[in-house]
C-alpha positions in Angstrom: 87.1 259.9 67.8 89.0 256.7 69.7 91.8 259.1 70.3 90.3 261.9 72.1 88.9 259.5 74.6 92.0 258.0 75.0 94.4 261.3 75.3 91.7 263.4 77.3 90.3 260.7 79.4 92.9 258.5 79.7 90.8 255.3 79.0 91.9 252.0 77.9 91.6 251.4 74.0 88.4 249.0 74.1 86.6 251.9 76.2 87.8 254.4 74.3 86.3 252.7 70.6 83.1 251.7 72.4 82.3 255.4 73.3 83.8 256.5 70.2 81.3 254.5 68.4 78.7 254.8 70.8 78.7 258.6 70.3 79.0 258.5 66.3 75.9 256.1 66.4 73.8 258.8 68.8 75.2 261.4 66.4 73.1 259.7 63.5 70.4 258.8 65.3 69.2 261.5 67.6 68.9 264.0 64.4 67.2 261.7 62.2 65.0 261.3 64.8 64.5 265.1 64.2 64.7 265.2 60.7 61.6 262.6 60.3 59.7 265.5 62.7 60.3 268.0 60.6 60.3 266.4 57.1 56.5 265.3 58.3 55.7 268.9 58.6 57.3 270.0 55.8 55.5 267.2 53.6 52.2 268.2 54.8 53.2 272.0 54.2 54.1 271.2 50.4 50.8 268.9 50.2 49.1 271.7 51.2 50.6 274.2 48.8 50.0 271.7 45.9 46.2 271.4 47.0 46.0 275.5 47.4 45.2 274.6 51.6 47.2 276.0 54.5 48.2 273.2 56.1 49.3 272.3 60.0 48.9 276.2 61.2 47.9 275.7 64.7 50.4 274.2 67.0 53.1 276.2 67.4 54.7 279.1 65.2 53.3 278.4 61.3 52.2 274.9 63.0 56.0 273.9 63.3 55.2 271.8 66.6 52.7 269.9 64.6 54.5 266.4 64.7 55.6 266.8 68.3 52.1 267.5 69.4 51.2 264.3 67.0 54.0 262.5 68.7 52.9 263.2 72.1 49.2 262.1 71.1 50.0 258.6 70.3 52.6 258.4 73.1 49.5 258.7 75.6 47.7 256.2 73.9 46.9 253.0 74.9 48.6 249.9 73.4 45.8 247.7 72.2 46.5 244.0 71.6 44.1 242.1 69.8 42.8 238.9 71.7 43.7 236.7 68.6 47.1 238.2 67.6 50.5 236.4 68.4 51.5 238.8 71.0 55.5 238.5 70.8 55.5 239.0 66.8 52.9 241.6 67.3 54.9 243.7 69.7 58.1 243.0 68.1 57.1 243.6 64.3 57.4 247.7 64.9 60.8 247.5 66.5 62.1 245.2 63.7 60.6 247.7 61.1 61.9 250.7 63.2 65.6 249.5 63.7 66.6 248.3 60.4 65.3 251.7 59.1 68.1 252.9 61.1 71.3 250.4 60.8 71.5 251.1 57.2 72.7 254.6 57.6 76.2 253.3 59.3 77.5 253.6 56.0 76.4 256.8 54.5 78.9 259.2 54.4 78.0 262.4 55.4 81.5 264.4 54.3 84.8 263.3 53.4 85.6 260.5 55.8 82.8 261.4 58.0 80.8 257.8 58.2 80.1 255.8 61.1 81.3 252.7 59.2 83.3 252.8 56.1 83.7 249.7 55.0 84.7 248.6 51.7 81.0 246.4 50.8 78.9 249.7 52.1 76.4 249.4 49.1 76.0 245.8 49.5 75.6 246.1 53.1 73.0 249.0 52.2 71.5 246.5 49.8 71.1 243.7 52.3 70.0 245.7 55.2 67.0 248.1 53.0 65.7 244.4 52.1 64.9 243.2 55.8 62.4 245.9 56.0 59.9 244.0 54.7 59.6 241.5 57.4 59.0 243.8 60.1 55.7 244.4 57.5 55.5 240.5 56.9 55.4 239.6 60.8 53.2 242.6 61.3 50.3 241.3 58.8 50.6 237.9 60.0 50.4 238.3 64.0 47.3 240.3 63.5 45.5 237.5 63.0 43.3 239.7 60.3 42.8 239.1 56.6 43.3 242.7 55.8 46.7 243.2 57.3 47.6 239.4 56.1 47.1 240.4 52.2 49.2 243.5 52.9 51.9 241.9 54.2 51.4 239.5 50.7 51.3 242.6 48.5 54.6 244.2 50.4 56.6 241.2 50.3 56.2 240.3 46.4 56.5 244.4 45.7 59.6 244.3 47.5 61.3 241.5 45.8 60.0 242.8 42.2 61.8 246.5 42.7 64.9 244.6 44.7 65.9 242.9 41.5 65.8 245.8 39.8 67.6 247.5 41.9 70.9 245.4 42.3 71.0 245.7 38.7 70.3 249.4 39.1 73.8 249.4 41.7 75.9 247.2 39.7 75.9 250.1 36.8 76.9 252.5 39.6 79.3 250.0 41.1 81.0 249.0 37.8 81.5 253.0 37.2 82.9 253.1 40.5 85.0 250.4 40.8 84.7 250.2 44.3 81.8 249.3 46.9 82.7 251.6 49.2 80.6 254.8 49.1 83.1 257.1 49.8 84.9 255.9 46.7 81.5 256.0 44.9 81.4 259.3 45.9 85.1 260.7 45.2 85.0 258.8 41.7 81.9 261.3 40.8 84.1 263.8 40.7 84.2 266.1 37.6 82.6 263.2 36.3 80.8 265.4 34.3 83.1 266.9 31.2 85.6 267.9 34.5 83.1 270.4 35.5 79.9 268.5 36.7 79.8 266.5 39.7 77.7 263.2 39.4 76.6 260.2 37.6 73.2 261.7 36.9 74.7 263.9 34.2 76.1 260.1 32.3 74.0 259.2 29.5 74.3 255.4 30.7 73.3 256.5 34.1 70.9 258.9 33.9 68.0 256.0 32.8 69.4 254.1 35.9 68.5 256.9 37.9 64.9 257.8 37.2 64.5 253.9 37.7 65.9 253.7 40.7 64.2 257.3 41.6 61.3 255.5 40.7 61.9 251.7 42.9 63.2 253.8 45.6 59.1 254.8 45.9 58.4 251.3 45.4 60.9 250.6 48.1 59.4 252.7 50.9 55.4 252.0 49.8 55.4 255.5 49.0 52.4 256.8 46.8 52.1 255.7 43.6 53.1 252.3 44.8 52.0 252.3 48.8 49.5 249.1 48.0 50.5 247.9 50.9 48.5 250.7 52.7 45.9 251.1 50.2 43.1 252.6 52.1 39.9 251.1 50.0 40.9 247.6 49.9 42.9 247.0 52.8 41.3 249.4 55.5 45.4 250.7 56.4 47.0 247.7 55.3 49.5 246.1 58.3 49.3 248.6 60.7 45.3 248.3 60.8 45.5 246.3 64.2 48.3 249.0 65.4 47.7 251.8 68.3 50.5 253.8 70.5 53.7 253.6 70.0 53.9 250.5 67.9 52.2 252.8 65.4 54.3 255.3 65.9 57.7 253.0 65.0 56.5 252.2 61.9 55.8 256.1 61.1 59.0 256.6 62.1 60.5 253.9 60.4 58.8 255.0 57.1 59.9 258.2 56.6 63.6 257.1 58.5 63.6 254.7 55.2 62.2 257.9 53.1 65.2 260.0 54.1 67.7 257.1 53.5 66.2 256.7 50.1 66.4 259.9 49.5 70.0 260.1 51.0 70.9 257.1 48.3 69.9 259.3 45.3 72.1 262.0 46.2 75.0 259.9 47.6 75.0 257.2 43.9 73.7 259.5 41.4 73.8 263.4 42.7 77.7 263.2 44.1 77.0 263.3 47.9 78.6 265.9 49.5 80.7 267.4 46.8 79.5 270.5 44.9 77.2 270.2 42.2 80.1 271.9 40.1 83.7 271.5 40.2 84.8 275.1 41.3 87.3 275.6 44.2 85.0 278.7 45.6 81.7 275.7 45.9 84.5 273.9 48.1 84.3 276.6 51.1 80.3 275.1 52.0 81.2 272.6 53.9 80.4 269.0 52.5 77.4 268.2 54.7 75.5 271.1 53.3 75.2 269.9 50.0 74.7 266.9 50.6 71.6 268.3 53.1 70.3 270.5 50.1 70.5 267.4 47.7 68.4 264.8 50.3 65.8 268.1 50.6 65.6 268.1 47.1 65.1 264.5 46.6 62.6 264.9 49.5 60.5 267.5 47.8 60.6 264.8 44.2 58.8 262.7 46.9 56.4 264.7 48.1 55.4 266.8 45.0 55.0 262.9 43.5 52.5 261.5 46.2 50.5 264.8 46.0 50.2 264.4 42.3 50.5 261.0 41.0 47.8 258.5 41.2 47.7 255.5 43.0 48.7 252.5 40.9 46.8 249.1 40.3 48.4 245.7 41.8 48.9 244.5 38.1 50.2 247.8 37.1 52.9 247.8 39.5 54.0 244.1 39.1 54.2 244.7 35.3 56.4 248.1 36.2 58.7 245.9 38.1 59.0 242.6 36.0 58.4 243.4 32.5 59.9 247.1 32.5 62.5 248.2 35.0 63.8 244.5 34.9 65.0 243.9 31.0 65.9 247.6 30.8 68.2 247.4 33.9 69.6 243.8 32.3 70.2 246.0 29.5 72.2 248.8 30.6 74.2 246.6 32.3 75.5 245.4 29.4 75.8 248.7 27.9 77.5 250.3 30.8 79.7 247.1 31.2 80.6 247.2 27.4 81.2 251.1 27.4 83.6 251.0 30.1 85.6 247.8 28.4 85.7 249.6 25.3 86.8 253.0 27.0 88.6 252.3 30.1 90.5 248.9 29.7 91.1 249.4 25.7 
């Protein structure tokens, strides 16, 4: 794209690079915002179907404009700042959450070579950025100067630490198999991985349990049900968002669903072959890679919505026990098993 701006507009390399980078950011950020509005509608329809209800059906045909109506509603509301709150931190906390939710998409490959920043440590970048998301929640809980948001912030910090450790060991298994931290290389390493026919690590007996754990950890990482203890209505009113209104609340709303989409994408890229078709058959490559990726993301999102609609919320002690006493030792064990198996088969 840099060459395009240089050749067609006669710009210098610096300006061409700047415009190319800005165009890439907008090509990711704008469709992502539209996708958030769409998946909120889709999720509400799925919940309604699970509960034998109709869901949104008034605003627009089949209720498709309901998300945009909700966005307009919060946009027109007054922004209320509690008198005892730390106003600067109170306002910047949702901006941090929303911004961090967008930053990780810079290294996500949508097709072969179609990535904003094809860096060699892409997976480390995603892990680092995803761990920053809790700062917006913790700052919001503290800056609100209210007991319930503060309790929620402490829960969020403990929950993030508990599952970030397990996710790190799970990703080590993927890196060992792919022999790279580059997201493109990880996808390419899954080509024909299953008996030369199936594309994806999820069909590997050593990595399938890791995918199950990664999926559950993704739910905890994004504070989704059954791990939505940061927003537990029964004992925390509405968690760290209790004192927020208008667009500051909407930024948390958008950031949460952008994170959900990111985790769905990571499940697809790391374990289901990303943009590769499910089977290594020539005629399947006629369909563009980004279409396969979108279909896999949709499947992951359906699983996320299904779990939220059917699984009851965990108690906090159960959440901690699962993270530290189940996932951590199992992920450590599989790091040993995976590295041992690869040393035996790959390096003899």
